[in-house]
C-alpha positions in Angstrom: -5.4 22.8 -15.8 -2.8 20.9 -13.8 -4.0 18.4 -11.3 -3.3 18.7 -7.6 -3.1 14.9 -7.3 0.6 14.1 -7.1 0.0 10.7 -8.6 -1.6 11.9 -11.8 0.4 11.9 -15.0 0.0 15.7 -15.5 1.6 16.3 -12.1 4.7 14.3 -12.7 5.6 14.4 -16.4 8.4 17.0 -16.9 8.5 18.2 -13.3 10.5 17.1 -10.3 8.3 16.8 -7.3 9.3 17.6 -3.7 6.8 16.8 -0.9 6.3 19.6 1.5 7.6 19.1 5.0 8.3 21.3 7.8 11.7 22.2 9.2 13.0 21.1 12.6 11.4 18.4 14.7 8.1 18.3 12.8 10.0 17.8 9.5 12.1 15.0 10.9 9.0 13.3 12.4 7.2 13.4 9.1 10.2 12.0 7.3 10.7 9.2 9.7 7.1 7.9 10.0 7.4 5.3 7.2 10.7 3.9 8.4 9.2 3.7 11.9 6.1 1.8 10.6 8.3 -0.6 8.7 10.6 -1.3 11.7 7.5 -1.8 13.9 6.0 -4.3 11.5 9.4 -6.1 11.2 9.6 -6.3 15.0 6.1 -7.7 15.1 7.1 -10.4 12.6 10.3 -11.2 14.6 8.1 -11.6 17.8 5.9 -13.9 15.9 8.9 -15.9 14.6 10.4 -16.2 18.1 7.1 -17.3 19.7 6.2 -19.7 16.9 5.9 -23.3 18.0 7.8 -25.3 15.4 7.9 -29.1 15.5 11.4 -30.4 15.9 11.1 -32.5 12.8 10.5 -29.5 10.5 13.0 -29.4 7.6 14.8 -26.4 6.2 13.3 -24.0 5.1 10.9 -24.3 8.0 7.9 -22.0 8.8 10.2 -19.4 10.3 12.4 -19.0 7.2 10.3 -16.8 4.9 8.9 -14.6 7.6 12.5 -14.1 8.7 13.5 -13.0 5.2 10.6 -10.6 5.1 11.5 -9.1 8.5 15.1 -8.7 7.4 14.0 -7.0 4.2 11.7 -4.7 6.2 14.5 -3.7 8.6 16.8 -3.0 5.6 14.2 -0.9 3.9 13.5 1.0 7.2 17.2 1.8 7.6 17.6 2.9 4.0 14.5 5.0 4.1 15.6 6.5 7.4 19.0 7.4 6.1 17.5 8.8 3.0 15.0 10.9 4.9 17.7 12.4 7.2 19.9 13.1 4.3 17.1 14.8 2.4 16.3 17.0 5.4 20.0 17.9 5.8 20.5 18.6 2.1 17.1 20.4 1.5 17.7 23.4 -0.6 17.2 26.9 0.7 16.5 28.3 -2.7 13.1 29.5 -3.8 10.8 26.9 -5.5 10.2 29.4 -8.4 14.0 29.4 -9.1 14.2 25.6 -9.6 12.4 23.2 -11.8 10.9 21.4 -8.8 7.3 21.7 -7.7 6.3 21.4 -4.1 3.3 19.1 -3.6 1.3 17.9 -0.6 -0.7 14.9 0.2 -4.1 14.7 -1.6 -6.1 13.7 1.5 -9.2 12.9 -0.5 -7.4 10.4 -2.7 -5.7 9.0 0.3 -9.1 8.5 2.1 -10.5 6.8 -1.0 -7.6 4.3 -1.1 -7.4 3.6 2.6 -11.2 3.5 2.9 -11.4 1.0 0.1 -8.9 -1.3 1.8 -10.8 -1.1 5.1 -14.2 -1.8 3.4 -12.5 -4.8 1.6 -11.0 -6.1 4.8 -14.2 -5.9 6.8 -16.7 -7.1 4.2 -14.7 -9.8 2.5 -16.3 -12.6 4.5 -19.8 -11.2 4.0 -19.7 -10.1 0.4 -17.2 -12.6 -0.9 -14.1 -12.2 -3.0 -15.8 -11.2 -6.3 -17.9 -8.4 -4.9 -15.4 -7.1 -2.3 -12.5 -7.1 -4.7 -14.6 -5.3 -7.4 -15.4 -2.6 -4.8 -11.8 -2.4 -3.8 -10.7 -1.9 -7.5 -13.4 0.7 -8.1 -12.5 2.6 -4.9 -8.8 2.6 -5.6 -9.4 3.7 -9.2 -11.6 6.6 -7.8 -8.8 7.5 -5.4 -6.3 7.7 -8.3 -8.7 10.1 -10.1 -10.8 7.8 -12.4 -14.2 9.4 -12.7 -16.2 6.7 -14.4 -17.1 4.5 -11.4 -19.4 2.2 -13.3 -16.7 1.3 -15.8 -14.2 0.8 -12.9 -16.7 -1.5 -11.1 -17.2 -3.5 -14.3 -13.4 -3.9 -14.8 -13.2 -4.8 -11.1 -15.9 -7.5 -11.4 -14.1 -8.9 -14.4 -10.7 -9.1 -12.8 -12.0 -10.4 -9.5 -14.0 -13.1 -11.3 -11.0 -14.2 -13.3 -8.9 -14.3 -10.1 -11.6 -16.3 -8.3 -11.7 -18.8 -11.2 -7.8 -19.0 -11.4 -7.6 -19.7 -7.6 -10.5 -22.2 -7.6 -9.9 -24.1 -10.8 -6.3 -23.6 -11.4 -4.8 -23.8 -8.0 -7.5 -25.7 -6.1 -7.7 -23.0 -3.5 -11.0 -21.5 -2.4 -11.6 -17.8 -1.9 -14.5 -16.6 0.2 -17.7 -16.8 -1.9 -19.8 -14.6 0.4 -23.4 -13.9 -0.5 -22.9 -15.3 -4.0 -22.2 -18.7 -2.5 -25.1 -18.8 0.0 -27.7 -19.8 -2.5 -25.7 -22.8 -3.8 
């Protein structure tokens, strides 16, 4: 049975996928959402760069250099994605999907909710739960969003990876990650 999850292997191997989108204004709006988000975030970065207080003695590359590179890259990606979206809408085939080897897919909102929800839980609970527990929950939630059914195994892998990351940052780099409830008793 083929999966309705467009990220699963069974959905993409051997088939060309085309995301469903409407025609006219709604199709253009859907296609230009991501370029608009990238451009808005780049503008936010540029505003932060311009309003940043930099000491006059700061050497090159100063604190504005790398955010400037990231903002430039985001603007470039926004333009490239915008041009690609408009071209795809203009060149969209009028042929029937049954005639071509492409398969039209939509967004799997359940998987999307698992991934976004996992990131939100991670962001809000990182200070309370600490890196090891929050990152393990993030890993398990995203694995669930991508279709992994064995949540206990995903949680165990998440705890292992987050623990190794914690040790690498703490011992290897000398940087501390939030320890949360695991560090309260020490």
